[in-house]
C-alpha positions as CSV (number, residue, x, y, z in Angstrom):
1,M,0.0,0.0,0.0
2,S,1.5,3.4,-1.0
3,I,2.3,6.1,1.5
4,L,-0.1,8.5,-0.4
5,F,-3.0,6.0,-0.1
6,K,-2.3,5.5,3.7
7,R,-2.4,9.2,4.2
8,F,-5.7,9.4,2.3
9,V,-7.3,6.7,4.5
10,I,-6.1,8.3,7.7
11,A,-7.4,11.8,6.6
12,F,-10.8,10.3,5.6
13,T,-11.2,8.4,8.9
14,I,-10.5,11.6,10.9
15,L,-13.0,13.5,8.8
16,I,-15.8,10.9,9.3
17,S,-15.0,10.8,13.1
18,A,-15.3,14.5,13.4
19,L,-18.6,14.6,11.5
20,F,-20.0,11.8,13.8
21,V,-19.0,13.6,17.0
22,T,-20.5,16.9,15.7
23,S,-23.8,15.2,14.8
24,C,-24.1,13.5,18.1
25,D,-23.3,16.6,20.2
26,K,-26.7,18.3,20.6
27,T,-25.7,20.6,23.4
28,D,-24.4,23.1,20.9
29,D,-27.5,22.8,18.8
30,P,-30.0,25.5,19.9
31,V,-32.8,23.9,17.9
32,S,-32.6,20.4,19.5
33,T,-35.2,19.6,22.1
34,Q,-34.0,18.8,25.6
35,E,-36.5,16.2,27.1
36,E,-37.6,16.8,30.6
37,H,-38.5,13.8,32.6
38,F,-40.8,13.9,35.7
39,E,-39.0,12.5,38.7
40,A,-40.7,11.4,41.9
41,I,-40.3,8.6,44.5
42,G,-43.9,8.4,45.7
43,M,-47.6,9.4,45.6
44,V,-50.2,10.8,48.0
45,F,-54.0,10.4,47.5
46,R,-56.4,12.8,49.1
47,T,-60.2,13.0,49.2
48,S,-61.7,16.4,50.2
49,G,-58.2,17.4,51.4
50,I,-57.9,14.4,53.8
51,E,-55.1,12.0,53.1
52,A,-56.4,8.6,52.1
53,A,-53.2,6.8,51.2
54,R,-49.6,7.2,50.2
55,I,-46.9,5.1,48.7
56,L,-43.1,5.8,49.0
57,R,-40.4,4.0,47.1
58,G,-42.9,1.4,46.1
59,I,-43.9,0.6,49.7
60,T,-47.2,1.3,51.4
61,T,-49.2,0.1,54.4
62,D,-52.4,1.9,53.2
63,T,-55.3,0.6,51.2
64,L,-57.5,2.6,48.8
65,K,-61.2,1.8,49.2
66,G,-64.3,2.1,47.0
67,P,-68.0,1.2,47.1
68,E,-69.4,-1.9,45.4
69,G,-71.6,-1.1,42.4
70,A,-71.0,2.7,42.7
71,I,-68.4,5.5,42.3
72,G,-66.4,6.6,45.2
73,D,-65.3,10.1,46.2
74,A,-62.8,12.0,44.1
75,L,-59.2,11.2,44.8
76,D,-56.6,13.9,44.1
77,I,-53.0,13.0,43.4
78,T,-49.8,14.7,44.5
79,F,-46.3,13.3,44.2
80,I,-43.2,13.0,46.5
81,D,-39.8,14.2,45.4
82,E,-36.4,12.8,46.3
83,D,-36.3,15.1,49.4
84,E,-39.7,13.6,50.5
85,N,-41.5,16.9,49.9
86,E,-44.9,16.9,48.2
87,I,-44.9,18.3,44.7
88,A,-47.6,19.0,42.1
89,P,-48.2,16.6,39.2
90,P,-46.6,17.4,35.8
91,S,-48.5,20.0,33.8
92,E,-49.7,17.7,31.0
93,P,-52.2,15.0,31.9
94,K,-50.7,11.6,31.2
95,L,-51.6,9.4,34.1
96,A,-51.9,5.7,33.4
97,W,-52.5,2.6,35.5
98,E,-52.7,-1.2,35.6
99,I,-55.1,-3.1,37.8
100,D,-54.2,-6.7,38.8
101,D,-57.9,-7.8,38.7
102,P,-60.0,-5.4,36.6
103,T,-63.2,-7.4,37.4
104,I,-63.2,-5.9,40.9
105,F,-63.0,-2.2,40.1
106,E,-62.1,0.3,37.4
107,V,-60.8,3.9,37.5
108,W,-63.4,6.4,36.4
109,Q,-62.7,10.0,35.4
110,H,-65.0,12.7,34.3
111,P,-65.5,13.1,30.6
112,G,-62.8,15.4,29.2
113,E,-60.5,14.8,32.2
114,E,-59.1,11.5,31.1
115,G,-55.5,11.1,32.1
116,G,-55.7,13.8,34.7
117,Y,-54.7,13.6,38.3
118,E,-58.2,13.3,39.8
119,F,-60.0,10.0,39.6
120,H,-62.7,7.9,41.3
121,I,-62.8,4.2,42.2
122,K,-65.8,2.5,40.5
123,G,-66.4,-0.7,42.4
124,L,-67.7,-3.6,40.3
125,K,-67.9,-6.3,43.0
126,E,-66.7,-6.9,46.5
127,G,-63.0,-8.0,46.7
128,E,-59.4,-6.9,47.0
129,T,-56.8,-6.3,44.3
130,K,-53.9,-3.9,43.6
131,I,-53.3,-1.0,41.3
132,E,-50.1,0.5,40.0
133,F,-49.8,4.1,38.5
134,F,-47.5,5.4,35.8
135,I,-46.5,8.7,34.4
136,M,-46.2,8.2,30.7
137,H,-43.9,10.1,28.4
138,E,-43.6,9.4,24.7
139,G,-44.6,5.7,25.1
140,H,-42.5,4.9,28.2
141,S,-43.0,5.6,31.9
142,D,-41.1,8.4,33.7
143,F,-42.5,7.1,37.0
144,R,-44.1,4.0,38.4
145,S,-45.7,3.9,41.9
146,G,-45.4,0.3,42.9
147,K,-48.6,-1.6,43.7
148,I,-51.2,-0.2,46.0
149,P,-53.9,-2.4,47.6
150,V,-57.6,-1.6,46.7
151,K,-60.6,-2.9,48.6
152,I,-64.2,-2.8,47.4
153,E,-66.9,-3.1,50.0
154,H,-70.7,-2.7,50.0
155,E,-71.7,0.8,51.3
156,E,-75.2,1.9,52.0
157,G,-76.1,5.1,50.2
158,S,-73.5,4.8,47.5
159,Y,-74.4,5.2,43.8
160,G,-72.9,4.8,40.4
161,E,-72.9,6.9,37.2
162,P,-76.3,8.6,36.4
163,V,-78.0,6.8,33.5
164,G,-81.4,8.4,33.8
165,L,-83.5,10.8,35.8
166,I,-86.9,11.2,37.5
167,I,-88.9,14.4,38.1
168,F,-91.1,14.4,41.1
169,D,-93.8,16.8,42.4
170,E,-92.1,18.2,45.5
171,E,-95.3,18.5,47.6
172,S,-97.0,15.2,46.8
173,G,-93.9,13.1,46.0
174,N,-95.6,11.8,42.8
175,Q,-93.4,10.8,39.8
176,L,-94.2,13.0,36.9
177,V,-91.6,12.2,34.2
178,K,-88.9,9.6,33.9
179,I,-86.0,9.5,31.4
180,N,-84.9,5.9,31.1
181,Q,-81.4,4.6,30.5
182,D,-82.1,3.9,26.8
183,G,-83.2,7.6,26.4
184,S,-86.9,7.0,26.2
185,V,-89.2,9.3,28.1
186,N,-92.2,8.4,30.2
187,G,-94.5,11.4,30.7
188,N,-94.6,15.0,29.8
189,F,-95.8,18.4,31.3
190,A,-99.2,19.6,30.4
191,L,-100.1,23.2,31.6
192,Q,-102.9,25.7,31.2
193,N,-101.7,29.0,29.7
194,G,-100.9,31.4,32.5
195,T,-100.3,28.8,35.2
196,T,-97.2,27.6,36.9
197,T,-96.3,24.1,38.2
198,D,-95.6,23.3,41.8
199,H,-91.9,22.9,42.7
200,L,-90.5,20.0,40.6
201,V,-87.5,18.0,41.9
202,V,-84.9,16.1,39.8
203,K,-83.3,12.9,41.0
204,F,-80.9,10.8,39.1
205,F,-80.6,7.0,39.1
206,D,-77.7,4.6,38.3
207,E,-77.8,1.3,36.4
208,N,-78.9,-0.4,39.6
209,G,-81.9,1.9,40.0
210,T,-80.4,3.8,43.0
211,Q,-81.8,7.3,43.2
212,F,-79.5,10.2,44.2
213,Q,-78.7,13.8,43.9
214,P,-74.9,14.5,43.4
215,P,-73.3,16.7,46.1
216,V,-73.2,20.4,45.7
217,P,-71.5,22.8,45.0
218,D,-69.4,20.5,42.7
219,H,-72.6,19.4,40.9
220,G,-75.8,21.0,39.8
221,I,-78.3,21.1,36.9
222,Q,-78.7,23.2,33.8
223,L,-82.2,23.7,32.5
224,S,-83.1,25.1,29.1
225,I,-86.4,25.3,27.2
226,S,-86.4,25.3,23.4
227,N,-89.2,28.0,23.1
228,T,-89.3,30.5,25.9
229,N,-92.3,32.2,24.3
230,V,-94.3,29.1,25.3
231,A,-92.8,28.4,28.8
232,V,-89.9,29.5,31.0
233,I,-88.1,28.1,34.1
234,T,-88.8,29.8,37.4
235,G,-88.5,29.1,41.1
236,Q,-84.9,28.2,41.2
237,D,-83.1,28.7,44.5
238,A,-79.5,28.0,45.6
239,A,-80.9,26.3,48.7
240,E,-82.7,23.8,46.5
241,P,-80.3,23.3,43.5
242,Y,-82.3,20.4,42.0
243,A,-85.8,22.1,42.2
244,F,-87.5,24.4,39.7
245,K,-90.9,25.4,38.3
246,I,-92.3,25.7,34.8
247,E,-94.4,28.8,34.0
248,A,-96.7,28.7,30.9
249,K,-96.5,31.8,28.8
250,S,-98.5,31.0,25.7
251,V,-100.3,28.2,23.9
252,G,-97.9,25.8,22.1
253,T,-95.3,23.2,22.6
254,A,-91.7,23.3,23.8
255,Q,-88.9,20.9,24.9
256,L,-87.2,20.9,28.3
257,E,-83.5,19.8,28.3
258,I,-81.8,18.9,31.6
259,S,-78.0,18.6,31.9
260,L,-76.0,17.5,34.9
261,L,-73.1,19.8,35.7
262,H,-69.7,19.1,37.3
263,D,-67.5,22.0,38.3
264,G,-69.6,24.2,36.0
265,S,-69.2,22.0,32.9
266,I,-71.8,19.7,31.4
267,E,-71.2,16.1,32.3
268,K,-74.3,14.5,30.8
269,T,-77.3,15.8,28.9
270,F,-80.5,13.8,29.0
271,A,-83.3,13.4,26.4
272,N,-85.8,16.2,25.9
273,I,-89.1,16.3,27.8
274,Q,-92.2,17.6,26.0
275,I,-94.1,20.6,27.4
276,N,-97.7,21.2,26.2
277,V,-99.4,24.5,27.0
278,N,-103.2,24.7,26.3
């Protein structure tokens, strides 16, 4: 091999090595994205500001609990950093989880809040299992909690997601209208022009038929009438958030729409109810 050729090979090798090092060194590249990973060593779960459970370095002596056949109270998550101080969740919702036995319970979150750091335990049947949480980042986990025990028990007065509603006459307690789970409606409102109904009360029911009114002020109802020339909503009072009256304004028909609110946003809207004014 000639000396000239050897020098060429050496020079070419040096050039390629220099290009490789330059391309791999992104610290000098102002355009390159520096990934930020969320770092924590534990989690804290609170309901109404009261600590329900915590896990640190994958170890816990606590158990999360939920009601059978119903949705439990909201659980808010914070994290624990390496100095064992509580820190807020990362800004982007990307919470994930795995349940050892998903036939016992599932995680329920309000529509539009999926992946956020507030959740409810929806008990499916009595029993015990475990859940592990993850913070996901571009397809991999920045954090994993370790497994946390979960126990589902029967609780009196608990209820599940609203699937329908019933409107009662407040004074007599008589059922006036029912919106079924399949969206069909039994009953309507028939008024004489110029009259007003007694106070009407809305109660929701879950798939087991349990009737309930979600707690305020986190929840409430929104009422709207399609034709306010025919009828209007009156008689609403903050002291009775699920009660109202209908006042007939002129002969005709209109539709009443009822929506369940959560934190001021619509969580579920139910089928329309016919109003007839004669």
